DSSP file (Angstrom, degrees, kcal/mol; ACC not computed):
  #  RESIDUE AA STRUCTURE BP1 BP2  ACC     N-H-->O    O-->H-N    N-H-->O    O-->H-N    TCO  KAPPA ALPHA  PHI   PSI    X-CA   Y-CA   Z-CA
    1    1 A M              0   0    0      0, 0.0     2,-0.1     0, 0.0     6,-0.0   0.000 360.0 360.0 360.0 139.4   -4.8   11.6   -9.1
    2    2 A N    >   -     0   0    0      1,-0.1     3,-1.5     2,-0.0     4,-0.4  -0.346 360.0 -97.3 -94.7 177.3   -4.3   14.9   -7.3
    3    3 A A  T 3  S+     0   0    0      1,-0.3    -1,-0.1     2,-0.1     0, 0.0   0.630 111.6  77.8 -68.5 -14.0   -2.5   18.0   -8.3
    4    4 A A  T 3  S-     0   0    0      1,-0.1    -1,-0.3     0, 0.0    -2,-0.0   0.476 104.9-121.6 -75.8  -0.4    0.6   17.0   -6.4
    5    5 A K    <   -     0   0    0     -3,-1.5    -2,-0.1     1,-0.1     2,-0.1   0.923  44.0-179.2  61.2  47.5    1.5   14.7   -9.3
    6    6 A E        -     0   0    0     -4,-0.4    -1,-0.1     1,-0.1    21,-0.0  -0.432  40.2 -90.0 -73.4 153.0    1.6   11.5   -7.1
    7    7 A Q        -     0   0    0     -2,-0.1    21,-0.1     1,-0.1    -1,-0.1  -0.462  50.4-118.9 -63.6 129.8    2.4    8.3   -8.8
    8    8 A P        -     0   0    0      0, 0.0     2,-0.1     0, 0.0    -1,-0.1  -0.306  23.9-113.1 -70.9 155.1   -0.9    6.7  -10.0
    9    9 A T     >  -     0   0    0      1,-0.1     4,-2.2    -2,-0.0     5,-0.2  -0.393  27.5-109.1 -78.8 164.5   -2.0    3.4   -8.7
   10   10 A L  H  > S+     0   0    0      1,-0.2     4,-2.1     2,-0.2     5,-0.1   0.887 121.2  55.9 -60.5 -39.6   -2.2    0.3  -11.0
   11   11 A A  H  > S+     0   0    0      1,-0.2     4,-0.6     2,-0.2    -1,-0.2   0.881 107.6  48.6 -61.3 -38.7   -6.0    0.6  -10.8
   12   12 A E  H >4 S+     0   0    0      1,-0.2     3,-1.2     2,-0.2     4,-0.3   0.922 109.1  51.7 -67.6 -43.7   -5.9    4.2  -12.1
   13   13 A V  H >< S+     0   0    0     -4,-2.2     3,-1.7     1,-0.3    -2,-0.2   0.873 102.0  61.6 -61.6 -36.6   -3.5    3.3  -14.9
   14   14 A K  H 3< S+     0   0    0     -4,-2.1    -1,-0.3     1,-0.3    -2,-0.2   0.734 102.5  52.3 -62.1 -21.6   -5.9    0.5  -16.0
   15   15 A R  T << S+     0   0    0     -3,-1.2    -1,-0.3    -4,-0.6    -2,-0.2   0.458  87.6 109.0 -93.2  -2.0   -8.6    3.2  -16.6
   16   16 A W  S <  S-     0   0    0     -3,-1.7     4,-0.1    -4,-0.3    -3,-0.0  -0.279  78.7 -94.3 -70.1 159.4   -6.3    5.4  -18.8
   17   17 A P        -     0   0    0      0, 0.0    43,-0.2     0, 0.0    -1,-0.1  -0.114  48.0 -88.3 -65.4 173.6   -6.9    5.6  -22.6
   18   18 A A  S    S+     0   0    0     42,-0.1    42,-2.7    41,-0.1    43,-0.5   0.801 112.9  22.9 -57.8 -33.9   -5.1    3.3  -25.0
   19   19 A T  E    S-A   59   0A   0     40,-0.3     2,-0.3    41,-0.1    40,-0.2  -0.971  70.7-169.2-133.4 151.4   -2.2    5.7  -25.3
   20   20 A V  E     -A   58   0A   0     38,-2.4    38,-3.1    -2,-0.3     2,-0.0  -0.915  32.0 -90.4-135.2 162.2   -0.9    8.5  -23.0
   21   21 A E  E  >  -A   57   0A   0     -2,-0.3     4,-2.0    36,-0.2     3,-0.4  -0.332  40.4-111.4 -70.0 156.2    1.6   11.3  -23.2
   22   22 A V  H  > S+     0   0    0     34,-0.6     4,-2.8     1,-0.2     5,-0.2   0.864 115.4  57.0 -58.0 -41.2    5.2   10.6  -22.2
   23   23 A A  H  > S+     0   0    0      1,-0.2     4,-1.8     2,-0.2    -1,-0.2   0.893 108.1  47.2 -60.5 -40.3    5.0   12.7  -19.1
   24   24 A R  H  > S+     0   0    0     -3,-0.4     4,-1.7     2,-0.2    -1,-0.2   0.904 113.0  48.2 -68.8 -42.1    2.0   10.7  -17.8
   25   25 A A  H  X S+     0   0    0     -4,-2.0     4,-2.1     1,-0.2    -2,-0.2   0.898 109.1  53.9 -64.3 -40.9    3.8    7.4  -18.5
   26   26 A A  H  X>S+     0   0    0     -4,-2.8     5,-2.4     1,-0.2     4,-1.2   0.898 105.8  53.1 -60.7 -41.2    6.9    8.6  -16.8
   27   27 A L  H  <5S+     0   0    0     -4,-1.8     3,-0.4     1,-0.2    -1,-0.2   0.913 109.7  48.2 -60.6 -43.0    5.0    9.5  -13.7
   28   28 A A  H  <5S+     0   0    0     -4,-1.7    -1,-0.2     1,-0.2    -2,-0.2   0.856 112.4  48.9 -65.9 -34.8    3.5    6.0  -13.6
   29   29 A L  H  <5S-     0   0    0     -4,-2.1    -1,-0.2     2,-0.1    -2,-0.2   0.636 113.3-119.1 -79.8 -14.5    7.0    4.5  -14.1
   30   30 A G  T  <5S+     0   0    0     -4,-1.2     2,-0.3    -3,-0.4    -3,-0.2   0.776  76.8 106.6  81.3  26.9    8.5    6.7  -11.3
   31   31 A C  S   <S-     0   0    0     -5,-2.4    -1,-0.3    -6,-0.1    -2,-0.1  -0.787  73.5 -90.6-127.3 174.5   11.0    8.5  -13.5
   32   32 A S     >  -     0   0    0     -2,-0.3     4,-2.1     1,-0.1     5,-0.2  -0.448  30.8-117.2 -83.8 160.3   11.2   11.9  -14.9
   33   33 A R  H  > S+     0   0    0      1,-0.2     4,-2.5     2,-0.2     5,-0.2   0.905 117.0  51.8 -59.6 -42.9    9.8   13.0  -18.3
   34   34 A S  H  > S+     0   0    0      1,-0.2     4,-2.1     2,-0.2    -1,-0.2   0.873 106.9  52.9 -66.4 -36.0   13.3   13.8  -19.5
   35   35 A Q  H  > S+     0   0    0      2,-0.2     4,-2.1     1,-0.2    -1,-0.2   0.925 111.3  46.1 -63.4 -43.4   14.6   10.3  -18.5
   36   36 A L  H  X S+     0   0    0     -4,-2.1     4,-2.4     1,-0.2    -2,-0.2   0.902 110.9  52.4 -68.3 -39.9   11.9    8.6  -20.4
   37   37 A Y  H  X S+     0   0    0     -4,-2.5     4,-2.6     2,-0.2    -1,-0.2   0.896 108.7  51.5 -60.4 -38.9   12.4   10.8  -23.5
   38   38 A E  H  X S+     0   0    0     -4,-2.1     4,-2.0     2,-0.2    -2,-0.2   0.912 109.6  49.1 -64.5 -42.2   16.1    9.9  -23.3
   39   39 A L  H  X>S+     0   0    0     -4,-2.1     5,-3.1     2,-0.2     6,-0.7   0.895 111.5  49.9 -63.0 -39.4   15.3    6.2  -23.2
   40   40 A I  H ><5S+     0   0    0     -4,-2.4     3,-1.2     4,-0.2    -2,-0.2   0.933 109.0  51.9 -62.4 -46.4   12.9    6.6  -26.2
   41   41 A K  H 3<5S+     0   0    0     -4,-2.6    -1,-0.2     1,-0.3    -2,-0.2   0.867 112.8  44.8 -58.8 -38.5   15.6    8.5  -28.1
   42   42 A R  H 3<5S-     0   0    0     -4,-2.0    -1,-0.3    -5,-0.1    -2,-0.2   0.482 113.9-116.5 -85.6  -2.9   18.1    5.6  -27.5
   43   43 A G  T <<5S+     0   0    0     -3,-1.2    -3,-0.2    -4,-0.5    -2,-0.1   0.771  87.2 111.7  73.7  25.5   15.5    3.0  -28.3
   44   44 A E      < +     0   0    0     -5,-3.1    -4,-0.2    -6,-0.2    -5,-0.1   0.189  32.4 137.1-116.7  14.0   15.7    1.6  -24.8
   45   45 A A        -     0   0    0     -6,-0.7     4,-0.1     1,-0.1    -9,-0.0  -0.388  53.0-139.5 -64.3 137.8   12.3    2.5  -23.4
   46   46 A P  S    S+     0   0    0      0, 0.0     2,-0.3     0, 0.0    -1,-0.1   0.461  83.9  59.4 -77.7   1.2   10.7   -0.3  -21.4
   47   47 A V  S    S-     0   0    0     18,-0.1     2,-0.4    19,-0.0    -2,-0.1  -0.841  95.8 -94.9-126.1 161.6    7.3    0.5  -23.0
   48   48 A T        -     0   0    0     11,-0.3    11,-2.6    -2,-0.3     2,-0.4  -0.640  42.0-164.4 -78.6 131.0    5.9    0.6  -26.5
   49   49 A V  E     -B   58   0A   0     -2,-0.4     2,-0.5     9,-0.2     9,-0.2  -0.966  12.0-152.6-122.4 130.7    6.1    4.1  -27.9
   50   50 A L  E     -B   57   0A   0      7,-3.3     7,-2.5    -2,-0.4     2,-0.5  -0.891  16.8-155.7 -98.8 127.3    4.2    5.3  -31.0
   51   51 A S  E     -B   56   0A   0     -2,-0.5     2,-0.5     5,-0.2     5,-0.2  -0.896  17.0-177.4-110.0 133.3    6.0    8.2  -32.7
   52   52 A F  E >   -B   55   0A   0      3,-3.3     3,-1.9    -2,-0.5     2,-0.4  -0.809  69.3 -64.7-124.9  85.2    4.2   10.7  -34.9
   53   53 A G  T 3  S-     0   0    0     -2,-0.5    -1,-0.0     1,-0.3     0, 0.0  -0.586 120.3 -13.5  67.3-122.9    7.0   12.9  -36.2
   54   54 A A  T 3  S+     0   0    0     -2,-0.4     2,-0.3    -3,-0.1    -1,-0.3   0.506 122.7  91.8 -87.8  -4.8    8.4   14.6  -33.1
   55   55 A R  E <   - B   0  52A   0     -3,-1.9    -3,-3.3   -34,-0.0     2,-0.4  -0.695  57.4-165.2 -94.8 144.2    5.4   13.6  -30.9
   56   56 A H  E     - B   0  51A   0     -2,-0.3   -34,-0.6    -5,-0.2     2,-0.4  -0.967   8.3-171.0-129.7 144.4    5.4   10.4  -28.9
   57   57 A R  E     -AB  21  50A   0     -7,-2.5    -7,-3.3    -2,-0.4     2,-0.4  -0.995  19.3-135.2-131.8 140.3    2.6    8.4  -27.2
   58   58 A V  E     -AB  20  49A   0    -38,-3.1   -38,-2.4    -2,-0.4     2,-0.5  -0.812  21.9-122.3 -96.9 133.2    3.1    5.5  -24.8
   59   59 A V  E >>  -A   19   0A   0    -11,-2.6     4,-1.7    -2,-0.4     3,-0.5  -0.635  17.1-147.9 -75.3 120.0    0.8    2.4  -25.3
   60   60 A T  H 3> S+     0   0    0    -42,-2.7     4,-2.7    -2,-0.5     5,-0.2   0.854  93.8  59.5 -61.1 -38.1   -1.0    1.9  -22.0
   61   61 A A  H 3> S+     0   0    0    -43,-0.5     4,-1.8     1,-0.2    -1,-0.2   0.890 107.3  46.7 -59.4 -39.1   -1.1   -1.9  -22.4
   62   62 A S  H <> S+     0   0    0     -3,-0.5     4,-1.9     2,-0.2    -1,-0.2   0.869 110.4  53.1 -71.3 -35.2    2.7   -2.0  -22.5
   63   63 A L  H  X S+     0   0    0     -4,-1.7     4,-2.4     1,-0.2    -2,-0.2   0.914 108.1  50.9 -62.8 -43.2    2.9    0.3  -19.5
   64   64 A L  H  X S+     0   0    0     -4,-2.7     4,-2.9     1,-0.2     5,-0.2   0.897 106.5  54.3 -62.1 -41.0    0.6   -2.0  -17.6
   65   65 A R  H  X S+     0   0    0     -4,-1.8     4,-1.4     1,-0.2    -1,-0.2   0.918 110.8  46.2 -59.3 -43.8    2.8   -5.0  -18.5
   66   66 A V  H  X S+     0   0    0     -4,-1.9     4,-0.8     1,-0.2    -2,-0.2   0.930 115.0  45.9 -64.8 -45.4    5.8   -3.3  -17.1
   67   67 A L  H  < S+     0   0    0     -4,-2.4     3,-0.5     1,-0.2    -2,-0.2   0.879 112.2  50.3 -67.0 -38.0    4.1   -2.2  -13.9
   68   68 A E  H  < S+     0   0    0     -4,-2.9    -1,-0.2     1,-0.2    -2,-0.2   0.777 108.5  53.6 -72.0 -25.4    2.5   -5.6  -13.3
   69   69 A A  H  <        0   0    0     -4,-1.4    -1,-0.2    -5,-0.2    -2,-0.2   0.667 360.0 360.0 -80.8 -17.1    5.8   -7.3  -13.7
   70   70 A A     <        0   0    0     -4,-0.8    -1,-0.2    -3,-0.5    -2,-0.1   0.493 360.0 360.0 -73.3 360.0    7.5   -5.0  -11.1
């Protein structure tokens, strides 16, 4: 992925670690970081999110399921 923050390909996402930061997941989903945080806050995120206090990580396997279903 280049510095222009282009949406990653499915092949690139498959090489990501088991969990990723919300901003990275949002980029893959094609939405903004703030939009994904709002969905997380409302319990409506289309992906599995692990919360550690105020910190959140998106489970890459769930992100892949969403992307592959699109």
